Each structure stands twice: as C-alpha cells, then as structure tokens.
N, C-alpha and C positions, 0 to 999 in steps of 0.2 A: 306454621305450616296448619294449614286447614285440615280438620277431620273430613273425611266424606264417607258416601256407604256406595256399599257393592251388593247389588243382589246377587245373590247365591242360593243354588236348590238347600233346605238343610241339611239332607246327608255330605253334602262336599263342606260347608260352614263346619257338621262334626267330624268332620274326618283333618283337617284344616285344625279345629280344638284339639284331638286328640293327639294329631302329632306336636305340636307346641306343645302339651300340658310331657306331653314324656320327655320334650327336651329342657323341661323346664323353662319356659317362656310364655310371654302372654303370645296372643297370637297377635299382635299390633306387632311385637317384634318380629315372631318367624314369619310372618309376609313380608316382612320390610327385609329381610336376609333373604329370605326366598326371591324376591325379586332381582336384587345384588346377585346371586348366585347365578339364577338363569341370563340376565346379562353377561357374566362373563363370560358363559358357557357360549353364548351368539358370540363375542369378539375370540373367543378361543376357535371356533369352527372356522371362524368368518381367516382365521392368523394361519388355522393349519391348510386350509385349502388355498391360501398364498404363498405359502410352503411349499409344499407339495404341485403346484404349478414351476415354481423358482426352479425347483432341482429334477422335475422333469424334461427341463430345458439340457441338449446336448452337451455333457463337459462338466455343468455344476454341479453333480454328486460325486463324477470325481476330483473335483477340486475341490470341493468341500472336502471330501476324507483324508486326501493331502496333507490339507491344511489341519484338519484337528485329527489326525490320525485314525477316522474309522470308526466303528463303532467296537464295542467293546469285548474282547473275547467272550466265547459262552463258556459260564465256568462249568465244570465236567462237573458230572453227579457223582456225590458221595455217597457209600452206603453204610447207613449207621444202625449201629444195633437198636429196636423200639426201646 
C-alpha cells in the first residue's frame, strides 16, 4: 500500500497525535482504526434504519415478539446499602 499525504491544520494533527499517543498507537494505526470504526458506524446506521423501516410495517413487530418472546422483562430495582 502506498503512503499518501493529507493536509490538515496543525491543531487537528496535534489532537490526532495526542489521542494516538494516549492509546499507545502510532498516528497511522490510530487513523486506520478510526476509518474502520467510522465505516462500521455508517453500516450500523443503515442497518438500524432498515430494521426500523421493516418493523414499522403493520404486524411485523408483533410477529417478531411472538417468534422471539418479546423484550426481556425490566429488572426490578433492588435497594442495597452503600
């Protein structure tokens, strides 16, 4: 893979460098990971939108609940001594 240069302002470069250093990564490794994470967020957003569109159709949510048992019961709040 060939290297390339991206022009950004020095404040942004320094912020990326500080984040990478705090994570124990090179800036190259951090930016590569950041790109993958952002791609995954975009895909997750599209999948979420598609799921919401499907379950908005009449009867689908009820059929889903019938097939998979619905949402888990909300746990009761327990009181514990601090």
